[in-house]
N, CA, C and O atoms as CSV, one atom per row, in Angstrom:
chain,resi,resn,atom,element,x,y,z
A,1,MET,N,N,0.831,-1.244,0.028
A,1,MET,CA,C,-0.026,0.048,-0.037
A,1,MET,C,C,0.872,1.231,0.004
A,1,MET,O,O,1.836,1.291,0.768
A,2,SER,N,N,0.533,2.199,-0.852
A,2,SER,CA,C,1.331,3.433,-0.929
A,2,SER,C,C,1.184,4.277,0.382
A,2,SER,O,O,0.194,4.150,1.102
A,3,GLU,N,N,2.130,5.079,0.644
A,3,GLU,CA,C,2.087,5.985,1.905
A,3,GLU,C,C,0.918,6.913,1.694
A,3,GLU,O,O,0.173,7.174,2.639
A,4,ARG,N,N,0.730,7.411,0.524
A,4,ARG,CA,C,-0.386,8.437,0.309
A,4,ARG,C,C,-1.762,7.718,0.515
A,4,ARG,O,O,-2.680,8.298,1.096
A,5,LEU,N,N,-1.888,6.452,0.032
A,5,LEU,CA,C,-3.176,5.784,0.271
A,5,LEU,C,C,-3.314,5.490,1.775
A,5,LEU,O,O,-4.414,5.609,2.313
A,6,ARG,N,N,-2.265,5.122,2.441
A,6,ARG,CA,C,-2.383,4.877,3.957
A,6,ARG,C,C,-2.839,6.147,4.619
A,6,ARG,O,O,-3.730,6.134,5.468
A,7,GLN,N,N,-2.223,7.255,4.226
A,7,GLN,CA,C,-2.662,8.608,4.850
A,7,GLN,C,C,-4.058,8.909,4.619
A,7,GLN,O,O,-4.775,9.326,5.529
A,8,LEU,N,N,-4.492,8.709,3.397
A,8,LEU,CA,C,-5.928,9.068,3.075
A,8,LEU,C,C,-6.855,8.199,3.869
A,8,LEU,O,O,-7.853,8.692,4.395
A,9,ILE,N,N,-6.550,6.839,3.985
A,9,ILE,CA,C,-7.415,5.980,4.758
A,9,ILE,C,C,-7.466,6.480,6.244
A,9,ILE,O,O,-8.535,6.490,6.854
A,10,ASP,N,N,-6.320,6.886,6.800
A,10,ASP,CA,C,-6.298,7.356,8.123
A,10,ASP,C,C,-7.117,8.671,8.277
A,10,ASP,O,O,-7.832,8.852,9.263
A,11,PHE,N,N,-7.003,9.525,7.339
A,11,PHE,CA,C,-7.789,10.749,7.382
A,11,PHE,C,C,-9.281,10.467,7.318
A,11,PHE,O,O,-10.093,11.121,7.973
A,12,LEU,N,N,-9.610,9.479,6.514
A,12,LEU,CA,C,-10.989,9.154,6.325
A,12,LEU,C,C,-11.594,8.543,7.616
A,12,LEU,O,O,-12.784,8.696,7.890
A,13,LYS,N,N,-10.762,7.867,8.375
A,13,LYS,CA,C,-11.252,7.287,9.668
A,13,LYS,C,C,-11.638,8.447,10.628
A,13,LYS,O,O,-12.556,8.320,11.439
A,14,GLU,N,N,-10.898,9.589,10.504
A,14,GLU,CA,C,-11.133,10.731,11.351
A,14,GLU,C,C,-12.357,11.551,10.884
A,14,GLU,O,O,-13.063,12.170,11.680
A,15,SER,N,N,-12.565,11.523,9.583
A,15,SER,CA,C,-13.642,12.363,8.898
A,15,SER,C,C,-14.442,11.432,7.882
A,15,SER,O,O,-14.372,11.660,6.674
A,16,PRO,N,N,-15.168,10.432,8.363
A,16,PRO,CA,C,-15.701,9.463,7.424
A,16,PRO,C,C,-16.722,10.042,6.452
A,16,PRO,O,O,-16.991,9.396,5.439
A,17,ASP,N,N,-17.296,11.184,6.683
A,17,ASP,CA,C,-18.226,11.723,5.754
A,17,ASP,C,C,-17.651,12.835,4.836
A,17,ASP,O,O,-18.396,13.549,4.165
A,18,ASP,N,N,-16.399,12.949,4.830
A,18,ASP,CA,C,-15.743,13.982,3.979
A,18,ASP,C,C,-15.747,13.528,2.528
A,18,ASP,O,O,-15.063,12.556,2.206
A,19,PRO,N,N,-16.488,14.187,1.630
A,19,PRO,CA,C,-16.525,13.761,0.209
A,19,PRO,C,C,-15.145,13.968,-0.456
A,19,PRO,O,O,-14.764,13.152,-1.296
A,20,PHE,N,N,-14.403,14.998,-0.122
A,20,PHE,CA,C,-13.131,15.192,-0.752
A,20,PHE,C,C,-12.124,14.053,-0.439
A,20,PHE,O,O,-11.298,13.696,-1.279
A,21,LEU,N,N,-12.209,13.528,0.719
A,21,LEU,CA,C,-11.312,12.378,1.085
A,21,LEU,C,C,-11.662,11.079,0.286
A,21,LEU,O,O,-10.815,10.307,-0.162
A,22,LYS,N,N,-12.979,10.940,0.168
A,22,LYS,CA,C,-13.433,9.769,-0.641
A,22,LYS,C,C,-13.058,9.984,-2.069
A,22,LYS,O,O,-12.673,9.019,-2.729
A,23,TYR,N,N,-13.139,11.156,-2.592
A,23,TYR,CA,C,-12.752,11.457,-3.923
A,23,TYR,C,C,-11.224,11.268,-4.092
A,23,TYR,O,O,-10.787,10.696,-5.090
A,24,ALA,N,N,-10.462,11.716,-3.182
A,24,ALA,CA,C,-9.017,11.501,-3.168
A,24,ALA,C,C,-8.654,10.027,-3.119
A,24,ALA,O,O,-7.747,9.591,-3.827
A,25,LEU,N,N,-9.316,9.290,-2.330
A,25,LEU,CA,C,-9.104,7.772,-2.262
A,25,LEU,C,C,-9.466,7.115,-3.501
A,25,LEU,O,O,-8.754,6.198,-3.912
A,26,ALA,N,N,-10.515,7.490,-4.154
A,26,ALA,CA,C,-10.925,6.933,-5.479
A,26,ALA,C,C,-9.852,7.219,-6.502
A,26,ALA,O,O,-9.461,6.363,-7.296
A,27,THR,N,N,-9.401,8.426,-6.454
A,27,THR,CA,C,-8.389,8.835,-7.468
A,27,THR,C,C,-7.057,8.141,-7.231
A,27,THR,O,O,-6.380,7.732,-8.174
A,28,GLU,N,N,-6.700,8.018,-5.999
A,28,GLU,CA,C,-5.406,7.310,-5.702
A,28,GLU,C,C,-5.476,5.906,-6.023
A,28,GLU,O,O,-4.509,5.336,-6.527
A,29,HIS,N,N,-6.619,5.275,-5.749
A,29,HIS,CA,C,-6.859,3.815,-6.103
A,29,HIS,C,C,-6.671,3.650,-7.636
A,29,HIS,O,O,-6.003,2.735,-8.117
A,30,LEU,N,N,-7.267,4.539,-8.323
A,30,LEU,CA,C,-7.246,4.521,-9.790
A,30,LEU,C,C,-5.797,4.630,-10.282
A,30,LEU,O,O,-5.339,3.850,-11.118
A,31,LYS,N,N,-5.107,5.610,-9.742
A,31,LYS,CA,C,-3.737,5.872,-10.086
A,31,LYS,C,C,-2.888,4.606,-9.895
A,31,LYS,O,O,-1.979,4.327,-10.676
A,32,LEU,N,N,-3.210,3.843,-8.827
A,32,LEU,CA,C,-2.428,2.655,-8.505
A,32,LEU,C,C,-2.996,1.381,-9.277
A,32,LEU,O,O,-2.510,0.263,-9.102
A,33,GLY,N,N,-3.959,1.606,-10.061
A,33,GLY,CA,C,-4.506,0.510,-10.837
A,33,GLY,C,C,-5.526,-0.400,-10.101
A,33,GLY,O,O,-5.871,-1.488,-10.563
A,34,HIS,N,N,-5.983,0.098,-8.945
A,34,HIS,CA,C,-6.997,-0.603,-8.148
A,34,HIS,C,C,-8.394,-0.234,-8.642
A,34,HIS,O,O,-9.108,0.472,-7.930
A,35,VAL,N,N,-8.802,-0.661,-9.783
A,35,VAL,CA,C,-9.987,-0.251,-10.458
A,35,VAL,C,C,-11.239,-0.512,-9.614
A,35,VAL,O,O,-12.075,0.380,-9.470
A,36,VAL,N,N,-11.380,-1.712,-9.059
A,36,VAL,CA,C,-12.526,-2.119,-8.243
A,36,VAL,C,C,-12.683,-1.103,-7.099
A,36,VAL,O,O,-13.790,-0.638,-6.825
A,37,ASP,N,N,-11.610,-0.778,-6.462
A,37,ASP,CA,C,-11.665,0.080,-5.205
A,37,ASP,C,C,-12.035,1.476,-5.713
A,37,ASP,O,O,-12.891,2.134,-5.122
A,38,ALA,N,N,-11.408,1.934,-6.791
A,38,ALA,CA,C,-11.782,3.298,-7.282
A,38,ALA,C,C,-13.221,3.406,-7.651
A,38,ALA,O,O,-13.870,4.399,-7.321
A,39,LEU,N,N,-13.743,2.420,-8.324
A,39,LEU,CA,C,-15.090,2.352,-8.755
A,39,LEU,C,C,-16.017,2.373,-7.518
A,39,LEU,O,O,-17.021,3.085,-7.509
A,40,ARG,N,N,-15.682,1.601,-6.492
A,40,ARG,CA,C,-16.447,1.580,-5.275
A,40,ARG,C,C,-16.552,2.990,-4.582
A,40,ARG,O,O,-17.622,3.449,-4.182
A,41,TYR,N,N,-15.430,3.587,-4.486
A,41,TYR,CA,C,-15.422,4.917,-3.905
A,41,TYR,C,C,-16.151,5.959,-4.758
A,41,TYR,O,O,-16.894,6.761,-4.191
A,42,TYR,N,N,-15.990,5.996,-6.047
A,42,TYR,CA,C,-16.704,6.886,-6.899
A,42,TYR,C,C,-18.185,6.651,-6.767
A,42,TYR,O,O,-18.945,7.590,-6.529
A,43,GLU,N,N,-18.590,5.467,-6.910
A,43,GLU,CA,C,-20.013,5.143,-6.797
A,43,GLU,C,C,-20.608,5.484,-5.401
A,43,GLU,O,O,-21.753,5.925,-5.310
A,44,GLU,N,N,-19.871,5.288,-4.386
A,44,GLU,CA,C,-20.257,5.657,-3.023
A,44,GLU,C,C,-20.514,7.177,-2.942
A,44,GLU,O,O,-21.509,7.648,-2.391
A,45,LEU,N,N,-19.529,7.923,-3.542
A,45,LEU,CA,C,-19.634,9.389,-3.609
A,45,LEU,C,C,-20.927,9.733,-4.321
A,45,LEU,O,O,-21.693,10.549,-3.809
A,46,LEU,N,N,-21.189,9.190,-5.397
A,46,LEU,CA,C,-22.390,9.542,-6.189
A,46,LEU,C,C,-23.657,9.279,-5.362
A,46,LEU,O,O,-24.591,10.082,-5.377
A,47,THR,N,N,-23.683,8.137,-4.635
A,47,THR,CA,C,-24.854,7.905,-3.793
A,47,THR,C,C,-25.010,8.770,-2.597
A,47,THR,O,O,-26.101,9.233,-2.265
A,48,ASN,N,N,-23.821,8.997,-1.909
A,48,ASN,CA,C,-23.883,9.759,-0.631
A,48,ASN,C,C,-23.668,11.245,-0.716
A,48,ASN,O,O,-24.032,11.997,0.188
A,49,HIS,N,N,-23.055,11.669,-1.839
A,49,HIS,CA,C,-22.695,13.072,-1.990
A,49,HIS,C,C,-23.006,13.498,-3.418
A,49,HIS,O,O,-22.076,13.915,-4.108
A,50,PRO,N,N,-24.128,13.436,-3.874
A,50,PRO,CA,C,-24.460,13.697,-5.329
A,50,PRO,C,C,-24.160,15.092,-5.736
A,50,PRO,O,O,-24.105,15.356,-6.937
A,51,ALA,N,N,-23.967,15.988,-4.859
A,51,ALA,CA,C,-23.657,17.446,-5.216
A,51,ALA,C,C,-22.147,17.603,-5.447
A,51,ALA,O,O,-21.700,18.664,-5.884
A,52,TYR,N,N,-21.365,16.566,-5.160
A,52,TYR,CA,C,-19.904,16.641,-5.341
A,52,TYR,C,C,-19.670,16.453,-6.865
A,52,TYR,O,O,-19.659,15.329,-7.368
A,53,VAL,N,N,-19.481,17.616,-7.598
A,53,VAL,CA,C,-19.519,17.609,-9.011
A,53,VAL,C,C,-18.431,16.835,-9.663
A,53,VAL,O,O,-18.620,16.198,-10.699
A,54,GLY,N,N,-17.176,16.902,-8.986
A,54,GLY,CA,C,-16.014,16.211,-9.568
A,54,GLY,C,C,-16.148,14.774,-9.844
A,54,GLY,O,O,-15.481,14.225,-10.721
A,55,THR,N,N,-17.040,14.129,-9.074
A,55,THR,CA,C,-17.237,12.737,-9.230
A,55,THR,C,C,-17.710,12.301,-10.569
A,55,THR,O,O,-17.324,11.234,-11.046
A,56,TYR,N,N,-18.576,13.131,-11.226
A,56,TYR,CA,C,-19.258,12.740,-12.481
A,56,TYR,C,C,-18.360,12.534,-13.564
A,56,TYR,O,O,-18.460,11.567,-14.320
A,57,TYR,N,N,-17.401,13.496,-13.673
A,57,TYR,CA,C,-16.395,13.355,-14.801
A,57,TYR,C,C,-15.557,12.122,-14.642
A,57,TYR,O,O,-15.414,11.339,-15.581
A,58,HIS,N,N,-14.981,11.929,-13.430
A,58,HIS,CA,C,-14.029,10.796,-13.270
A,58,HIS,C,C,-14.711,9.420,-13.254
A,58,HIS,O,O,-14.137,8.444,-13.738
A,59,LEU,N,N,-15.956,9.332,-12.691
A,59,LEU,CA,C,-16.711,8.108,-12.765
A,59,LEU,C,C,-17.115,7.796,-14.217
A,59,LEU,O,O,-17.051,6.645,-14.649
A,60,GLY,N,N,-17.522,8.809,-14.950
A,60,GLY,CA,C,-17.905,8.594,-16.341
A,60,GLY,C,C,-16.691,8.114,-17.189
A,60,GLY,O,O,-16.814,7.214,-18.020
A,61,LYS,N,N,-15.530,8.743,-16.949
A,61,LYS,CA,C,-14.309,8.345,-17.637
A,61,LYS,C,C,-13.948,6.868,-17.293
A,61,LYS,O,O,-13.510,6.120,-18.168
A,62,LEU,N,N,-14.132,6.468,-16.041
A,62,LEU,CA,C,-13.827,5.190,-15.674
A,62,LEU,C,C,-14.799,4.167,-16.265
A,62,LEU,O,O,-14.385,3.088,-16.689
A,63,TYR,N,N,-16.107,4.509,-16.295
A,63,TYR,CA,C,-17.045,3.668,-17.032
A,63,TYR,C,C,-16.679,3.522,-18.432
A,63,TYR,O,O,-16.799,2.423,-18.974
A,64,GLU,N,N,-16.222,4.583,-19.094
A,64,GLU,CA,C,-15.807,4.472,-20.503
A,64,GLU,C,C,-14.660,3.519,-20.630
A,64,GLU,O,O,-14.650,2.660,-21.512
A,65,ALA,N,N,-13.680,3.662,-19.747
A,65,ALA,CA,C,-12.506,2.781,-19.834
A,65,ALA,C,C,-12.880,1.295,-19.633
A,65,ALA,O,O,-12.212,0.388,-20.130
A,66,LEU,N,N,-13.942,1.102,-18.906
A,66,LEU,CA,C,-14.384,-0.318,-18.637
A,66,LEU,C,C,-15.487,-0.716,-19.671
A,66,LEU,O,O,-16.235,-1.670,-19.461
A,67,ASN,N,N,-15.552,0.033,-20.763
A,67,ASN,CA,C,-16.488,-0.258,-21.898
A,67,ASN,C,C,-17.935,-0.287,-21.430
A,67,ASN,O,O,-18.731,-1.106,-21.890
A,68,ARG,N,N,-18.276,0.636,-20.489
A,68,ARG,CA,C,-19.637,0.784,-19.968
A,68,ARG,C,C,-20.103,2.197,-20.445
A,68,ARG,O,O,-20.296,3.117,-19.650
A,69,ARG,N,N,-20.267,2.304,-21.763
A,69,ARG,CA,C,-20.513,3.561,-22.404
A,69,ARG,C,C,-21.853,4.186,-21.997
A,69,ARG,O,O,-21.953,5.378,-21.703
A,70,GLU,N,N,-22.883,3.316,-21.995
A,70,GLU,CA,C,-24.109,3.825,-21.668
A,70,GLU,C,C,-24.264,4.380,-20.279
A,70,GLU,O,O,-24.998,5.337,-20.033
A,71,GLU,N,N,-23.512,3.716,-19.338
A,71,GLU,CA,C,-23.529,4.134,-17.942
A,71,GLU,C,C,-22.685,5.493,-17.835
A,71,GLU,O,O,-22.986,6.394,-17.052
A,72,ALA,N,N,-21.683,5.531,-18.640
A,72,ALA,CA,C,-20.803,6.793,-18.671
A,72,ALA,C,C,-21.697,7.944,-19.183
A,72,ALA,O,O,-21.656,9.025,-18.595
A,73,ILE,N,N,-22.471,7.770,-20.207
A,73,ILE,CA,C,-23.306,8.850,-20.770
A,73,ILE,C,C,-24.324,9.254,-19.688
A,73,ILE,O,O,-24.539,10.446,-19.464
A,74,ALA,N,N,-24.924,8.316,-19.044
A,74,ALA,CA,C,-25.953,8.658,-17.988
A,74,ALA,C,C,-25.295,9.458,-16.841
A,74,ALA,O,O,-25.895,10.382,-16.291
A,75,ILE,N,N,-24.075,9.086,-16.505
A,75,ILE,CA,C,-23.319,9.822,-15.466
A,75,ILE,C,C,-23.039,11.203,-15.887
A,75,ILE,O,O,-23.206,12.157,-15.127
A,76,TYR,N,N,-22.584,11.323,-17.178
A,76,TYR,CA,C,-22.297,12.762,-17.690
A,76,TYR,C,C,-23.578,13.601,-17.676
A,76,TYR,O,O,-23.572,14.775,-17.306
A,77,GLU,N,N,-24.644,12.977,-18.080
A,77,GLU,CA,C,-25.923,13.764,-18.063
A,77,GLU,C,C,-26.299,14.140,-16.666
A,77,GLU,O,O,-26.777,15.256,-16.461
A,78,GLN,N,N,-26.115,13.269,-15.669
A,78,GLN,CA,C,-26.474,13.671,-14.262
A,78,GLN,C,C,-25.495,14.766,-13.821
A,78,GLN,O,O,-25.883,15.719,-13.144
A,79,GLY,N,N,-24.251,14.622,-14.202
A,79,GLY,CA,C,-23.194,15.617,-13.786
A,79,GLY,C,C,-23.466,16.989,-14.412
A,79,GLY,O,O,-23.313,18.019,-13.755
A,80,MET,N,N,-23.877,16.994,-15.705
A,80,MET,CA,C,-24.250,18.260,-16.307
A,80,MET,C,C,-25.422,18.930,-15.543
A,80,MET,O,O,-25.372,20.137,-15.310
A,81,ALA,N,N,-26.417,18.215,-15.170
A,81,ALA,CA,C,-27.564,18.764,-14.469
A,81,ALA,C,C,-27.155,19.276,-13.083
A,81,ALA,O,O,-27.626,20.320,-12.634
A,82,THR,N,N,-26.268,18.523,-12.411
A,82,THR,CA,C,-25.788,18.933,-11.086
A,82,THR,C,C,-24.899,20.243,-11.257
A,82,THR,O,O,-25.106,21.234,-10.557
A,83,ALA,N,N,-23.966,20.200,-12.160
A,83,ALA,CA,C,-23.107,21.395,-12.401
A,83,ALA,C,C,-24.012,22.657,-12.709
A,83,ALA,O,O,-23.803,23.743,-12.167
A,84,ARG,N,N,-24.948,22.457,-13.541
A,84,ARG,CA,C,-25.883,23.533,-13.931
A,84,ARG,C,C,-26.676,24.023,-12.696
A,84,ARG,O,O,-26.896,25.226,-12.555
A,85,SER,N,N,-27.075,23.179,-11.869
A,85,SER,CA,C,-27.914,23.608,-10.711
A,85,SER,C,C,-26.979,24.292,-9.628
A,85,SER,O,O,-27.464,25.057,-8.795
A,86,LYS,N,N,-25.619,23.993,-9.663
A,86,LYS,CA,C,-24.805,24.576,-8.763
A,86,LYS,C,C,-24.156,25.884,-9.345
A,86,LYS,O,O,-23.505,26.654,-8.638
A,87,GLY,N,N,-24.365,26.067,-10.595
A,87,GLY,CA,C,-23.746,27.235,-11.233
A,87,GLY,C,C,-22.261,27.035,-11.543
A,87,GLY,O,O,-21.496,27.988,-11.690
A,88,ASP,N,N,-21.890,25.766,-11.634
A,88,ASP,CA,C,-20.391,25.459,-11.825
A,88,ASP,C,C,-20.246,25.360,-13.363
A,88,ASP,O,O,-20.390,24.277,-13.930
A,89,MET,N,N,-19.972,26.454,-14.006
A,89,MET,CA,C,-19.902,26.492,-15.448
A,89,MET,C,C,-18.582,25.829,-15.942
A,89,MET,O,O,-18.570,25.363,-17.081
A,90,HIS,N,N,-17.492,25.757,-15.175
A,90,HIS,CA,C,-16.340,25.133,-15.600
A,90,HIS,C,C,-16.592,23.589,-15.665
A,90,HIS,O,O,-16.266,22.935,-16.656
A,91,ALA,N,N,-17.182,23.042,-14.573
A,91,ALA,CA,C,-17.434,21.561,-14.625
A,91,ALA,C,C,-18.408,21.331,-15.641
A,91,ALA,O,O,-18.285,20.300,-16.302
A,92,LEU,N,N,-19.413,22.157,-15.902
A,92,LEU,CA,C,-20.363,21.879,-16.941
A,92,LEU,C,C,-19.764,21.785,-18.254
A,92,LEU,O,O,-20.081,20.909,-19.059
A,93,SER,N,N,-18.854,22.728,-18.487
A,93,SER,CA,C,-18.175,22.718,-19.901
A,93,SER,C,C,-17.386,21.422,-20.086
A,93,SER,O,O,-17.426,20.800,-21.147
A,94,GLU,N,N,-16.621,21.003,-18.960
A,94,GLU,CA,C,-15.865,19.756,-19.091
A,94,GLU,C,C,-16.841,18.578,-19.288
A,94,GLU,O,O,-16.598,17.725,-20.141
A,95,LEU,N,N,-17.872,18.522,-18.558
A,95,LEU,CA,C,-18.869,17.389,-18.726
A,95,LEU,C,C,-19.530,17.352,-20.103
A,95,LEU,O,O,-19.805,16.285,-20.651
A,96,GLN,N,N,-19.778,18.547,-20.649
A,96,GLN,CA,C,-20.347,18.631,-21.914
A,96,GLN,C,C,-19.400,18.127,-22.974
A,96,GLN,O,O,-19.851,17.503,-23.934
A,97,ALA,N,N,-18.104,18.366,-22.848
A,97,ALA,CA,C,-17.074,17.939,-23.762
A,97,ALA,C,C,-17.014,16.419,-23.744
A,97,ALA,O,O,-17.031,15.800,-24.807
A,98,VAL,N,N,-16.946,15.809,-22.591
A,98,VAL,CA,C,-16.745,14.336,-22.553
A,98,VAL,C,C,-18.088,13.695,-22.961
A,98,VAL,O,O,-18.082,12.611,-23.544
A,99,TYR,N,N,-19.223,14.325,-22.675
A,99,TYR,CA,C,-20.438,13.754,-23.104
A,99,TYR,C,C,-20.575,13.741,-24.658
A,99,TYR,O,O,-21.019,12.761,-25.256
A,100,ARG,N,N,-20.184,14.843,-25.255
A,100,ARG,CA,C,-20.187,14.902,-26.710
A,100,ARG,C,C,-19.242,13.803,-27.267
A,100,ARG,O,O,-19.570,13.126,-28.241
A,101,SER,N,N,-18.193,13.664,-26.695
A,101,SER,CA,C,-17.179,12.660,-27.152
A,101,SER,C,C,-17.810,11.263,-26.976
A,101,SER,O,O,-17.776,10.457,-27.906
A,102,ALA,N,N,-18.376,10.973,-25.813
A,102,ALA,CA,C,-18.997,9.599,-25.600
A,102,ALA,C,C,-20.159,9.407,-26.489
A,102,ALA,O,O,-20.455,8.249,-26.786
A,103,MET,N,N,-20.894,10.441,-26.978
A,103,MET,CA,C,-21.934,10.282,-27.880
A,103,MET,C,C,-21.506,10.198,-29.327
A,103,MET,O,O,-22.307,9.921,-30.220
A,104,GLY,N,N,-20.272,10.433,-29.532
A,104,GLY,CA,C,-19.673,10.397,-30.882
A,104,GLY,C,C,-19.891,11.630,-31.672
A,104,GLY,O,O,-19.787,11.606,-32.898
A,105,MET,N,N,-20.202,12.750,-30.992
A,105,MET,CA,C,-20.472,13.988,-31.637
A,105,MET,C,C,-19.171,14.733,-31.886
A,105,MET,O,O,-18.194,14.604,-31.148
A,106,GLU,N,N,-19.203,15.539,-32.987
A,106,GLU,CA,C,-18.029,16.320,-33.326
A,106,GLU,C,C,-18.245,17.679,-32.548
A,106,GLU,O,O,-19.354,18.017,-32.133
A,107,ASP,N,N,-17.122,18.418,-32.385
A,107,ASP,CA,C,-17.184,19.708,-31.658
A,107,ASP,C,C,-18.150,20.679,-32.365
A,107,ASP,O,O,-18.817,21.469,-31.698
A,108,ASP,N,N,-18.234,20.628,-33.729
A,108,ASP,CA,C,-19.061,21.661,-34.375
A,108,ASP,C,C,-20.525,21.230,-34.600
A,108,ASP,O,O,-21.257,21.921,-35.309
A,109,GLU,N,N,-20.966,20.100,-34.011
A,109,GLU,CA,C,-22.291,19.710,-34.088
A,109,GLU,C,C,-23.183,20.419,-33.088
A,109,GLU,O,O,-24.387,20.166,-33.048
């Protein structure tokens, strides 16, 4: 286990409801190639912290990498709605770009 992963797990024990720590754990697991663990943390974030906008992009990209395109598209759609409702135009723009790509749309469509 990496030192960073160990630290994040310890921090999560102190603050078990912190969405940023769960997001960081998911990202670290993914970086280490622990796809199942990353997926579990991202999906848990989506269930328990649906307003955490960063989850949608990364979970969607992971679904795409796992050849789960329809699920990725649904996640991007949910993320766009969440970003719009929060007024997060940067996240909305990023989600729109990956959504269009997943849908096979060109930039000029």
